[in-house]
N, C-alpha and C positions, 0 to 999 in steps of 0.2 A: 911701870916703865913707860907706858904710853904717855901719861900725863907729864912725866919728867922730860921726855923727848920733846913734847910740844912746848913746854916751858923753855927748854934750852934753845928753842927756835923762835922765841919771842911771843908766844901765845899766852894769853891769860887763861888759866884753867881752874875750874872748880871740880871737885870730885865728890861722888856720892856712892854709897855702898849698896844702894837698891833704887828702884824706880821711884818709890814714894819719897825718898830723901832727895832725889834729883828734882822732883817737881817742886819741892819747897825752896830749892836754890834758884830756880829759874825766875827771871824778871825780863822786862822789855829791853834790857841792855845786852842780854845774851843773844848772840847771832847764830850759834851753831850748837847742836846737841849731837855728840858722838857717844853712842851707846852700844853696849854689847847686846847681842840678840837674846842670850839666855842669862837671866838674872833671877835672884830670889824675889818672890812676891808678884811682880809683873814682868812680862818679857819686854824686850826692846821695842817691838812694834806697838805694844799697848802703851808704853811710856811715850813713844813718839806721837801717837794719836792724841793722848791726853795733853801733851805739851803743845802740839800744834792747835788744839782746840782753844787753849788759853792764849797762845802767841802765834797767830796764823803765818807770820813772816819768818818764823824760825826754820832754819835749814837743819836737816836731819841727815846723819850718816850712821850706818850700822857697821859693826865689826863682829865677826864670828868665825870660830874654828869649825862649826858645823852648820853651814848655811841651810842645809836640807832639813834642819830640825823644826823649822817653822814653814808653813805653807807660803809659797812665793807671793800670793796675793796680799798677804799681811804687810808686806813691805811697801805697797802702793807705789812702786817704781822708784823708791828712794835708793840711793847708792849703798852698796854693801862692800866692805873691805874684808877680804878673806884673810884669816889668820893662818899661819904666821905671815906677817907683812914686813916689808922693808921700811926703813925710815923714809926713804924718798916716796914710797907709795902712801904712807901715812900723811906726809906733808902735802902731797898732791891732793889727797882726799879731803883735807880740811881747808884747802884754799877756796876762796869764793869764786 
């Protein structure tokens, strides 16, 4: 639903079912990574760190229904969108 909502509002979206798959999709044309905090294989902060190591200018946004599941320092000050969220909160979170 999140990807569809972003597409409906003019964003180009690629989807991956896990962190490893997301890393294979990233290139220097991607400006923003929106990732869930909890995922199979690697969590969102691990994905974000790996992605920013390859693409230092990449913006990161997290989303989570259980923000407390990961220690706060893992987010390194990056924004977190709490689930459930409204469409307007999502759009605001992904704007540059």
